[in-house]
Backbone as CSV, one residue per row, in Angstrom:
resi,resn,N_x,N_y,N_z,CA_x,CA_y,CA_z,C_x,C_y,C_z
1,ILE,-4.969,20.700,13.876,-5.474,19.412,13.983,-6.588,18.861,12.818
2,ARG,-7.382,19.793,12.800,-8.641,19.657,11.772,-7.958,19.346,10.279
3,LEU,-6.774,20.171,10.010,-6.235,20.102,8.615,-5.699,18.791,8.646
4,VAL,-4.934,18.402,9.636,-4.358,16.935,9.634,-5.517,15.836,9.403
5,ARG,-6.400,15.950,10.109,-7.547,14.883,9.885,-8.320,15.022,8.632
6,LEU,-8.332,16.069,8.075,-8.884,16.309,6.674,-8.041,15.555,5.763
7,VAL,-6.690,15.848,5.785,-5.610,15.248,5.023,-5.769,13.689,5.036
8,ARG,-5.877,13.206,6.197,-5.878,11.702,6.398,-7.079,11.297,5.856
9,MET,-8.206,12.095,5.853,-9.659,11.402,5.498,-9.506,11.289,4.019
10,PHE,-8.874,12.330,3.248,-8.842,12.007,1.798,-7.524,11.222,1.325
11,LYS,-6.764,10.661,2.321,-5.614,9.850,1.653,-6.132,8.812,0.861
12,ASP,-7.262,7.990,1.248,-7.802,6.947,0.332,-8.126,7.450,-1.024
13,LEU,-8.829,8.453,-0.839,-9.245,9.217,-2.184,-8.175,9.469,-3.053
14,TRP,-7.127,10.005,-2.557,-5.934,10.335,-3.331,-5.022,9.149,-3.935
15,MET,-5.165,8.039,-2.980,-4.663,6.720,-3.390,-5.426,6.429,-4.737
16,LEU,-6.879,6.360,-4.687,-7.598,5.882,-5.785,-7.276,6.773,-7.094
17,CYS,-7.278,7.998,-6.926,-6.908,8.945,-8.035,-5.600,8.491,-8.536
18,ILE,-4.637,8.252,-7.949,-3.408,7.878,-8.461,-3.239,6.689,-9.117
19,GLY,-4.190,5.674,-8.629,-4.256,4.337,-9.197,-5.096,4.417,-10.478
20,LEU,-5.977,5.409,-10.499,-6.744,5.501,-11.887,-5.812,6.218,-12.886
21,MET,-5.068,7.206,-12.581,-4.259,7.709,-13.255,-3.128,6.726,-13.981
22,ASN,-2.658,5.971,-12.984,-1.735,5.062,-13.432,-2.153,3.926,-14.545
23,SER,-3.375,3.588,-14.322,-4.063,2.613,-15.154,-4.691,3.090,-16.323
24,LEU,-4.543,4.182,-16.731,-5.047,5.005,-18.084,-4.508,4.148,-19.305
25,THR,-3.506,3.795,-19.407,-2.687,3.058,-20.490,-3.392,1.736,-20.682
26,ALA,-3.388,0.799,-19.440,-4.053,-0.486,-19.483,-5.614,-0.175,-19.959
27,LEU,-6.193,0.652,-19.204,-7.699,0.712,-19.426,-8.051,1.269,-21.019
28,SER,-7.022,2.052,-21.540,-7.097,2.237,-23.141,-7.231,1.060,-23.776
29,TRP,-6.278,0.167,-23.666,-6.220,-1.014,-24.463,-7.547,-1.822,-24.123
30,THR,-7.947,-1.831,-22.912,-9.151,-2.528,-22.458,-10.209,-2.042,-23.018
31,LEU,-10.402,-0.689,-23.264,-11.393,-0.114,-23.922,-11.477,-0.424,-25.461
32,LEU,-10.189,-0.387,-25.956,-10.192,-0.784,-27.388,-10.577,-2.204,-27.730
33,LEU,-10.147,-3.168,-26.912,-10.669,-4.534,-26.890,-12.010,-4.729,-26.571
34,MET,-12.731,-3.958,-25.819,-14.110,-3.896,-25.607,-14.867,-3.378,-26.905
35,THR,-14.532,-2.321,-27.516,-15.039,-1.782,-28.673,-14.975,-2.869,-29.711
36,LEU,-13.813,-3.431,-30.008,-13.768,-4.503,-31.050,-14.654,-5.730,-30.739
37,THR,-14.898,-5.974,-29.346,-15.877,-7.107,-29.095,-17.335,-6.710,-29.423
38,ILE,-17.577,-5.469,-29.031,-18.948,-5.116,-29.333,-19.326,-4.946,-30.799
39,TYR,-18.096,-4.504,-31.382,-18.397,-4.461,-32.994,-18.444,-5.784,-33.598
40,GLY,-17.703,-6.755,-33.169,-17.894,-8.083,-33.924,-19.280,-8.617,-33.443
41,PHE,-19.626,-8.575,-32.302,-21.015,-9.127,-31.912,-22.217,-8.436,-32.499
42,ALA,-21.937,-6.969,-32.785,-22.969,-6.055,-33.418,-23.198,-6.623,-34.792
43,ILE,-21.970,-6.827,-35.567,-22.156,-7.372,-36.853,-23.008,-8.755,-36.954
44,LEU,-22.856,-9.713,-35.956,-23.527,-10.820,-35.936,-25.155,-10.612,-35.830
45,PHE,-25.342,-9.634,-34.762,-26.695,-9.464,-34.252,-27.539,-8.747,-35.406
46,THR,-26.733,-7.957,-36.169,-27.347,-7.110,-37.137,-27.886,-8.118,-38.216
47,TYR,-26.989,-9.098,-38.473,-27.433,-10.198,-39.234,-28.483,-11.050,-39.057
48,LEU,-28.254,-11.331,-37.733,-29.401,-12.413,-37.113,-30.532,-11.902,-36.915
49,VAL,-30.699,-10.647,-36.566,-31.930,-9.949,-35.975,-32.410,-8.884,-36.879
50,GLY,-31.410,-7.942,-37.149,-31.795,-6.755,-38.052,-32.395,-7.078,-39.258
51,ARG,-31.940,-7.873,-40.021,-32.600,-8.351,-41.128,-33.855,-9.263,-41.303
52,ASP,-34.143,-9.500,-40.053,-35.636,-10.270,-39.995,-36.605,-9.524,-39.022
53,CYS,-36.215,-8.257,-39.031,-37.384,-7.556,-38.086,-38.743,-7.661,-38.651
54,ASP,-38.798,-7.740,-39.982,-40.232,-7.750,-40.813,-40.701,-9.170,-40.676
55,GLU,-39.984,-10.026,-40.266,-40.623,-11.286,-40.358,-40.567,-12.302,-39.060
56,ILE,-39.474,-12.624,-38.577,-39.311,-13.371,-37.189,-39.850,-12.437,-36.052
57,TYR,-39.396,-11.327,-36.235,-39.418,-10.367,-35.016,-40.581,-9.241,-35.279
58,SER,-41.512,-9.637,-36.095,-42.577,-8.625,-36.694,-43.457,-8.164,-35.399
59,ASP,-43.596,-8.923,-34.352,-44.437,-8.522,-33.226,-43.584,-7.691,-32.351
60,TRP,-42.444,-7.518,-32.315,-41.553,-6.505,-31.861,-41.408,-5.154,-32.497
61,LEU,-42.046,-4.076,-31.871,-42.231,-2.805,-32.684,-40.861,-2.204,-32.690
62,TRP,-39.999,-2.469,-31.563,-38.865,-1.777,-31.332,-37.515,-2.571,-32.008
63,CYS,-37.861,-3.323,-32.979,-36.683,-4.225,-33.595,-35.716,-3.338,-34.275
64,GLN,-36.319,-2.399,-35.128,-35.395,-1.772,-36.024,-34.608,-0.753,-35.166
65,ASP,-35.396,-0.321,-34.115,-34.675,0.932,-33.125,-33.595,0.260,-32.495
66,TYR,-33.537,-1.026,-32.385,-32.359,-1.845,-31.417,-31.364,-2.430,-32.404
67,TYR,-31.875,-3.191,-33.477,-30.878,-3.693,-34.255,-30.921,-3.337,-35.887
68,GLY,-31.492,-2.210,-36.161,-31.755,-1.850,-37.593,-30.388,-1.584,-38.184
69,SER,-29.491,-1.127,-37.525,-28.176,-0.915,-38.235,-27.020,-1.102,-37.251
70,LEU,-25.822,-1.104,-37.756,-24.621,-1.842,-37.131,-24.511,-0.736,-35.956
71,SER,-24.715,0.621,-36.118,-24.475,1.412,-34.794,-25.579,1.339,-33.723
72,LEU,-26.896,1.046,-34.318,-27.908,0.745,-33.333,-27.546,-0.664,-32.612
73,SER,-26.945,-1.519,-33.141,-26.752,-2.800,-32.657,-25.569,-2.773,-31.666
74,MET,-24.430,-1.936,-32.051,-23.395,-1.707,-31.030,-23.901,-1.108,-29.678
75,TYR,-24.859,-0.024,-29.888,-25.476,0.820,-28.767,-26.185,-0.214,-27.924
76,THR,-26.993,-1.182,-28.549,-27.875,-2.019,-27.925,-27.117,-3.173,-27.177
77,LEU,-25.950,-3.603,-27.624,-25.107,-4.438,-27.028,-24.276,-3.766,-25.835
78,PHE,-24.045,-2.435,-25.980,-23.390,-1.736,-24.983,-24.404,-1.661,-23.672
79,GLU,-25.543,-1.454,-23.954,-26.735,-1.526,-22.861,-26.622,-2.971,-22.252
80,ILE,-26.936,-3.960,-22.946,-26.809,-5.425,-22.645,-25.659,-5.772,-21.849
81,MET,-24.402,-5.145,-22.070,-23.151,-5.409,-21.363,-23.302,-4.756,-20.053
82,THR,-23.935,-3.502,-19.970,-24.038,-3.011,-18.510,-25.478,-3.500,-17.830
83,LEU,-25.990,-4.597,-18.515,-27.107,-5.482,-17.850,-28.362,-4.577,-17.933
84,GLU,-28.489,-3.885,-18.952,-30.018,-3.175,-19.276,-30.319,-4.235,-20.496
85,LEU,-31.322,-5.159,-20.003,-31.720,-6.355,-20.976,-32.998,-5.833,-21.644
86,ASN,-33.433,-4.820,-21.962,-34.607,-4.431,-22.854,-34.369,-4.827,-24.287
87,GLY,-32.993,-4.865,-24.696,-32.785,-5.490,-26.198,-32.514,-6.871,-26.252
88,LEU,-32.612,-7.805,-24.960,-32.167,-8.960,-24.969,-33.492,-9.925,-24.971
89,ARG,-34.405,-9.661,-24.105,-35.515,-10.691,-23.980,-36.477,-10.795,-25.264
90,PRO,-36.893,-9.786,-25.921,-37.575,-9.905,-27.212,-36.851,-11.005,-28.175
91,VAL,-35.599,-10.545,-28.250,-34.727,-11.287,-29.351,-34.832,-12.993,-28.991
92,VAL,-34.627,-13.282,-27.616,-34.573,-14.584,-27.279,-35.928,-15.291,-27.310
93,VAL,-37.063,-14.384,-26.781,-38.318,-15.064,-26.913,-38.832,-15.433,-28.338
94,ALA,-38.313,-14.631,-29.350,-38.854,-14.856,-30.711,-37.976,-15.845,-31.354
95,ASN,-36.714,-16.008,-30.946,-36.014,-17.112,-31.452,-34.920,-17.563,-30.495
96,PRO,-35.222,-18.613,-29.675,-34.515,-19.067,-28.606,-33.211,-19.346,-28.995
97,ILE,-32.657,-19.769,-30.246,-31.248,-20.040,-30.580,-30.408,-19.003,-30.325
98,ASN,-31.048,-17.572,-30.412,-30.177,-16.504,-29.985,-29.446,-16.324,-28.637
99,VAL,-29.944,-17.124,-27.876,-29.626,-17.168,-26.349,-27.984,-17.715,-26.380
100,LEU,-27.835,-18.455,-27.342,-26.095,-18.803,-27.398,-25.265,-17.685,-27.609
101,PRO,-25.340,-16.998,-28.809,-24.373,-15.723,-29.107,-24.606,-14.826,-27.864
102,MET,-25.788,-14.765,-27.502,-26.166,-13.555,-26.497,-25.419,-13.915,-25.208
103,LEU,-25.415,-15.315,-24.931,-24.876,-15.654,-23.621,-23.200,-15.482,-23.773
104,GLY,-22.722,-15.808,-24.967,-21.394,-15.633,-25.315,-20.833,-14.128,-25.184
105,PHE,-21.821,-13.093,-25.764,-21.585,-11.916,-25.460,-21.426,-11.315,-24.077
106,ILE,-22.378,-11.801,-23.279,-22.425,-11.372,-21.968,-21.239,-12.118,-21.128
107,MET,-20.985,-13.096,-21.368,-19.934,-13.773,-20.739,-18.459,-12.953,-20.980
108,THR,-18.397,-12.656,-22.110,-17.091,-12.091,-22.639,-17.237,-10.729,-22.253
109,ALA,-18.182,-9.784,-22.517,-18.140,-8.471,-22.231,-18.377,-7.972,-20.788
110,SER,-19.533,-8.603,-20.196,-19.977,-8.203,-18.849,-19.054,-8.802,-17.817
111,PHE,-18.866,-10.092,-17.883,-18.116,-10.825,-16.809,-16.682,-11.005,-17.092
112,GLY,-16.226,-10.795,-18.364,-14.862,-10.680,-18.773,-14.068,-9.379,-18.723
113,LEU,-14.491,-8.730,-19.691,-13.942,-7.224,-19.898,-13.956,-6.382,-18.621
114,MET,-15.424,-6.370,-18.091,-15.535,-5.386,-17.001,-14.840,-5.864,-15.864
115,ASN,-14.677,-7.062,-15.688,-13.678,-7.449,-14.623,-12.527,-7.332,-14.710
116,ILE,-11.965,-7.355,-15.991,-10.436,-6.854,-16.136,-10.248,-5.520,-15.958
117,VAL,-11.326,-4.744,-16.256,-11.228,-3.143,-15.883,-11.179,-2.963,-14.502
118,MET,-12.034,-3.756,-13.730,-11.928,-3.450,-12.115,-10.528,-4.085,-11.613
119,GLY,-10.120,-5.138,-12.217,-8.756,-5.842,-11.793,-7.663,-4.748,-12.067
120,VAL,-7.606,-4.028,-13.243,-6.511,-2.992,-13.607,-6.551,-2.046,-12.591
121,ILE,-7.791,-1.401,-12.295,-7.625,-0.410,-11.367,-7.304,-0.681,-9.935
122,VAL,-7.887,-1.942,-9.424,-7.347,-2.461,-8.154,-6.140,-2.655,-8.089
123,GLU,-5.376,-3.238,-9.059,-4.009,-3.422,-9.005,-3.040,-2.320,-9.041
124,LYS,-3.440,-1.174,-9.830,-2.800,0.018,-9.896,-2.874,0.859,-8.368
125,VAL,-3.971,0.715,-8.017,-4.261,1.388,-6.487,-3.520,0.650,-5.588
126,LEU,-3.276,-0.673,-5.600,-2.529,-1.222,-4.667,-0.967,-0.831,-4.793
127,GLU,-0.536,-0.964,-6.265,0.768,-0.472,-6.447,1.067,0.968,-6.077
128,ALA,0.103,1.808,-6.014,0.155,3.258,-5.598,0.373,3.173,-4.104
129,SER,-0.380,2.381,-3.552,-0.548,2.357,-2.077,0.984,1.855,-1.565
130,ASN,1.522,0.777,-2.076,2.661,0.169,-1.743,3.748,1.157,-2.033
131,SER,3.618,1.767,-3.032,4.744,2.495,-3.337,4.690,3.928,-2.487
132,ASN,3.626,4.322,-1.836,3.590,5.604,-1.106,3.961,5.043,0.251
133,GLN,3.711,3.788,0.832,4.470,3.277,1.945,5.777,3.206,2.044
134,GLU,6.257,2.756,0.902,7.905,2.471,0.712,8.504,3.864,0.557
135,LYS,7.766,5.043,0.196,8.258,6.072,0.081,8.225,6.873,1.506
136,LEU,7.392,6.684,2.356,7.135,7.209,3.693,8.234,6.539,4.606
137,ALA,8.511,5.072,4.453,9.414,4.312,4.925,10.864,4.844,4.887
138,LYS,11.008,5.079,3.554,12.491,5.747,3.041,12.671,6.962,3.859
139,GLU,11.631,7.913,3.825,11.747,9.199,4.318,11.913,9.163,5.840
140,GLN,11.315,8.168,6.378,11.472,7.925,7.973,12.856,7.373,8.257
141,GLU,13.331,6.448,7.488,14.636,5.891,7.586,15.754,7.026,7.533
142,GLU,15.588,7.898,6.430,16.437,9.019,6.246,16.467,10.023,7.274
143,ARG,15.382,10.160,7.839,15.177,11.040,8.931,15.824,10.544,10.081
144,HIS,15.681,9.246,10.642,16.436,8.475,11.649,17.957,8.636,11.189
145,ARG,18.427,8.435,10.097,19.764,8.425,9.937,20.249,9.973,10.043
146,LEU,19.587,10.851,9.934,20.130,12.190,10.105,20.145,12.373,11.547
147,GLU,19.183,11.889,12.347,18.989,12.039,13.977,20.177,11.473,14.278
148,LEU,20.516,10.183,13.890,21.473,9.529,14.433,23.156,10.083,14.359
149,GLU,23.168,10.848,13.111,24.354,11.651,12.859,24.481,12.801,13.874
150,VAL,23.238,13.407,14.205,23.281,14.637,15.128,23.685,13.743,16.382
151,LEU,23.269,12.734,16.660,23.451,12.214,18.074,24.883,11.834,18.262
152,GLY,25.691,11.411,16.984,26.952,11.065,17.015,27.763,12.290,17.256
153,GLN,27.402,13.497,16.749,28.031,14.764,17.142,27.893,15.219,18.549
154,ILE,26.621,14.829,19.111,26.374,15.261,20.390,27.440,14.458,21.309
155,PHE,27.438,12.938,21.048,28.355,12.130,21.707,29.800,12.393,21.803
156,GLU,30.185,12.965,20.487,31.412,13.342,20.371,31.861,14.512,21.502
157,GLU,30.892,15.502,21.538,30.989,16.409,22.662,30.923,16.048,24.001
158,ALA,29.996,14.742,24.179,29.959,14.209,25.471,31.183,13.604,26.089
159,ASP,32.096,13.171,25.144,33.262,12.431,25.303,34.441,13.579,26.187
160,ALA,34.057,13.896,27.349,34.847,14.934,28.157,36.394,14.645,28.102
161,ASP,36.752,13.290,28.289,38.172,13.005,28.461,38.756,12.790,27.056
162,ASP,37.940,12.796,26.002,38.695,12.679,24.734,39.332,11.287,24.630
163,SER,38.667,10.358,25.335,39.037,8.885,25.112,38.563,8.134,23.974
164,GLY,37.656,8.905,23.158,37.116,8.191,22.001,35.992,7.285,22.222
165,SER,35.625,7.237,23.535,34.335,6.370,23.963,33.465,7.216,25.063
166,VAL,32.354,6.842,25.262,31.517,7.525,26.075,31.226,6.446,27.276
167,SER,31.493,6.747,28.594,31.154,5.995,29.694,29.690,5.942,30.120
168,MET,29.420,5.257,31.111,27.909,5.114,31.575,27.697,6.740,32.114
169,ASP,28.592,7.164,32.816,28.411,8.582,33.852,28.456,9.760,32.520
170,GLU,29.154,9.495,31.492,29.052,10.594,30.496,27.720,10.378,29.765
171,PHE,27.394,9.186,29.433,25.850,8.975,28.892,24.771,9.537,29.648
172,LEU,24.943,9.249,31.017,23.984,9.733,31.824,23.688,11.279,32.012
173,ALA,25.045,11.821,32.018,25.045,13.209,31.952,24.452,13.851,30.750
174,ILE,24.875,13.300,29.741,24.271,13.976,28.393,22.813,13.626,28.247
175,SER,22.293,12.524,28.844,20.844,12.316,28.657,19.864,13.312,29.405
176,ASP,20.649,14.197,30.209,19.730,15.157,30.885,19.432,16.320,29.783
177,ASN,20.321,16.452,28.840,19.912,17.431,27.819,18.505,17.187,27.040
178,SER,17.616,18.120,26.973,16.320,18.176,26.242,16.322,17.756,24.931
179,GLU,17.379,18.216,24.141,17.406,18.136,22.781,17.830,16.469,22.529
180,VAL,18.727,16.044,23.238,19.037,14.641,23.213,18.146,13.824,23.507
181,GLN,17.122,14.213,24.535,15.849,13.389,24.956,14.977,13.254,23.833
182,ARG,14.844,14.328,23.019,13.789,14.669,21.977,14.220,13.579,20.754
183,LEU,15.629,13.824,20.477,16.131,12.873,19.496,15.917,11.388,19.684
184,PHE,16.283,10.939,21.045,15.979,9.631,21.324,14.479,9.215,21.455
185,ALA,13.699,10.076,21.842,12.231,9.911,21.848,11.802,9.638,20.256
186,ASN,12.393,10.348,19.438,11.852,10.154,18.059,12.423,8.830,17.440
187,LEU,13.431,8.356,17.953,13.764,7.000,17.552,13.282,5.835,18.513
188,ASN,12.314,6.171,19.285,11.457,5.315,20.065,12.307,4.877,21.140
189,PHE,13.389,5.605,21.579,14.039,5.222,22.881,14.113,6.171,23.941
190,PRO,13.050,6.101,24.901,13.006,7.382,25.724,14.057,7.185,26.823
191,ILE,14.568,8.277,27.183,15.716,8.428,28.197,15.393,9.559,29.256
192,LYS,14.351,9.864,29.350,13.890,11.008,30.134,14.274,10.795,31.620
193,ARG,14.116,9.600,31.838,14.553,9.205,33.390,15.887,8.479,33.507
194,LYS,16.595,8.700,34.489,17.953,8.101,34.537,17.767,6.418,34.495
195,ARG,16.849,5.916,35.026,16.849,4.387,34.991,16.669,3.932,33.392
196,LEU,15.828,4.771,32.646,15.687,4.355,31.172,17.009,4.531,30.391
197,ALA,17.754,5.679,30.755,18.923,5.896,30.072,19.852,4.838,30.509
198,ARG,20.081,4.509,31.744,20.965,3.334,32.244,20.740,1.971,31.725
199,ARG,19.301,1.883,31.555,19.072,0.528,30.713,19.396,0.510,29.265
200,LEU,19.286,1.656,28.597,19.691,1.582,27.181,21.122,1.464,27.296
201,PHE,21.691,2.178,27.828,23.330,2.253,27.742,23.644,0.594,28.021
202,GLU,23.236,-0.181,29.106,23.408,-1.441,29.328,23.165,-2.281,28.134
203,ILE,22.203,-1.908,27.471,21.759,-2.863,26.253,22.747,-2.692,25.151
204,LEU,23.013,-1.387,24.882,24.105,-1.010,23.685,25.355,-1.672,24.149
205,ASP,25.800,-1.564,25.352,27.159,-2.120,25.691,27.234,-3.728,25.762
206,ALA,27.093,-4.239,24.614,26.998,-5.821,24.468,28.233,-6.547,25.087
207,GLU,29.380,-5.711,25.013,30.474,-6.430,25.598,30.823,-6.122,27.210
208,ASN,29.857,-5.455,27.716,29.973,-5.009,29.074,31.320,-4.360,29.379
209,SER,31.651,-3.533,28.449,32.835,-2.840,28.723,32.964,-1.525,29.372
210,GLY,31.670,-1.108,29.833,31.589,-0.029,30.591,31.597,1.405,29.681
211,ALA,31.955,1.188,28.579,31.974,2.379,27.724,31.795,2.032,26.241
212,LEU,31.066,3.073,25.393,30.878,2.776,24.134,31.621,3.876,23.236
213,THR,32.107,3.465,22.032,32.691,4.244,20.995,31.544,4.728,20.343
214,ILE,31.841,5.867,19.395,30.655,6.624,18.656,30.177,5.560,17.710
215,ASP,31.124,4.801,17.074,30.759,3.906,16.038,29.912,2.641,16.573
216,GLU,30.221,2.132,17.819,29.489,1.259,18.467,28.157,1.555,18.829
217,PHE,28.030,2.866,19.391,26.686,3.419,19.603,25.847,3.443,18.599
218,LEU,26.202,3.957,17.456,25.505,4.171,16.274,25.036,2.881,15.663
219,GLU,26.066,2.046,15.502,25.874,0.668,15.040,24.764,0.033,15.863
220,HIS,24.869,-0.131,17.062,23.859,-0.879,17.929,22.506,-0.246,17.896
221,ILE,22.465,1.089,17.947,21.171,1.772,17.805,20.344,1.367,16.606
222,PHE,21.206,1.547,15.370,20.692,1.296,14.096,20.219,-0.294,14.088
223,SER,20.895,-0.956,14.514,20.663,-2.583,14.374,19.343,-2.855,15.399
224,LEU,19.320,-2.130,16.350,17.796,-2.282,17.145,16.839,-1.649,16.418
225,LYS,16.841,-0.659,15.586,15.853,-0.045,14.899,15.424,-0.845,13.873
226,GLN,16.498,-1.557,13.147,16.079,-2.421,12.105,15.494,-3.896,12.503
227,GLU,15.779,-4.300,13.563,15.186,-5.443,14.126,13.978,-5.263,14.505
228,GLY,13.371,-4.077,15.113,12.079,-3.870,15.491,11.341,-3.581,14.331
229,LYS,11.940,-2.803,13.330,10.992,-2.472,12.153,10.746,-3.763,11.315
230,HIS,11.481,-4.779,11.302,11.008,-6.129,10.533,10.212,-6.875,11.176
231,LEU,9.723,-6.584,12.540,8.646,-7.275,13.001,7.288,-6.915,12.356
232,SER,6.245,-7.551,12.781,4.871,-7.327,12.230,4.843,-5.685,12.201
233,LYS,5.184,-4.955,13.226,5.055,-3.632,13.302,6.252,-3.129,14.224
234,ASP,6.425,-1.777,14.179,7.739,-1.333,14.885,7.545,-1.666,16.448
235,LEU,8.197,-2.717,16.853,8.105,-3.071,18.081,9.623,-2.714,18.836
236,THR,10.217,-1.677,18.628,11.483,-1.379,19.109,11.391,-1.447,20.548
237,MET,10.310,-0.891,21.262,10.495,-0.787,22.573,10.246,-2.229,23.319
238,LEU,9.457,-3.097,22.755,9.260,-4.302,23.243,10.771,-5.009,23.123
239,LEU,11.233,-4.915,21.955,12.547,-5.497,21.718,13.683,-5.120,22.757
240,LEU,13.496,-3.712,22.989,14.631,-3.100,23.923,14.131,-3.782,25.493
241,ASP,13.084,-3.992,25.720,12.650,-4.725,27.064,13.384,-5.942,27.119
242,VAL,13.015,-6.786,25.924,13.635,-8.260,26.155,14.961,-8.192,26.175
243,ARG,15.734,-7.437,25.286,17.039,-7.391,25.354,17.628,-6.989,26.859
244,TYR,17.053,-6.149,27.563,17.354,-5.847,29.067,17.097,-6.904,29.816
245,VAL,15.956,-7.481,29.750,15.666,-8.707,30.575,16.697,-9.807,30.503
246,ASN,16.988,-10.031,29.335,17.961,-11.105,29.063,19.249,-10.603,29.492
247,ARG,19.655,-9.457,29.469,20.981,-9.017,29.923,20.878,-9.155,31.622
248,ARG,19.725,-8.718,32.396,19.818,-8.904,33.606,19.725,-10.433,34.120
249,VAL,19.099,-11.196,33.188,19.157,-12.740,33.585,20.484,-13.443,33.377
250,GLU,21.260,-12.708,32.546,22.727,-13.254,32.248,23.737,-12.874,33.432
251,ALA,23.314,-11.811,33.873,24.061,-11.165,35.027,23.982,-12.001,36.371
252,ILE,22.705,-12.156,36.524,22.372,-13.033,37.576,22.978,-14.361,37.678
253,SER,22.948,-14.795,36.474,23.444,-16.274,36.315,24.938,-16.334,36.685
254,GLN,25.733,-15.337,36.200,26.874,-15.234,36.230,27.256,-15.172,37.808
255,ARG,26.599,-14.369,38.383,26.638,-14.261,39.985,26.529,-15.477,40.720
256,VAL,25.506,-16.133,40.135,25.183,-17.619,41.024,26.283,-18.362,40.741
257,GLU,26.868,-18.755,39.412,27.875,-19.358,39.121,29.224,-19.138,39.917
């Protein structure tokens, strides 16, 4: 039980890791675009600020350390992109016109490219989660299909008179088998009690013929499962109850008439 809880606890982490790995290609292109953006603005600010460090920005002692070369300007802009603003305020205070290109860089890099990075990761995580859910749904459907095939084999054995169909009595007799009860329980059709088994048979016997062929049984069981699965969640049991009540109402109506 602890192991199961541990696996469930790290399920979200696993989805994040898968999403991150799936987004590596898009993130690589985004990183290239980010580098080109920083490079272009670094050329601009090296020209606007770095060449005037001894004149307009002479009061700022760290001007050369921030904008003295292209590589230093790129690193400074990277810090500004992460909202580390030590290299921003002195430039704007000394020459307020620099607020326009600096604002353009922040809008492009911090609010634009960084949000693109987050958007790509979130999209890939959602795709990984949806893919995982679809995979689990397919595995469950395949498991149910195999269980239905096993039930079909069991019902063939239940056909004691070799009539090609199973009557109510034959169905009730085979419903006492613990293996049959387990298979039905896995399909969300409990038949441990005779009343439940009788109710299920009446619902499956849509024509009120008193007997079901193997094909009819499998078809109706699969149809109930599909209808229940297509609701907001798997409400097969509720659908079963509704069908049973509807069948009883129809029977009462026919007696009254």
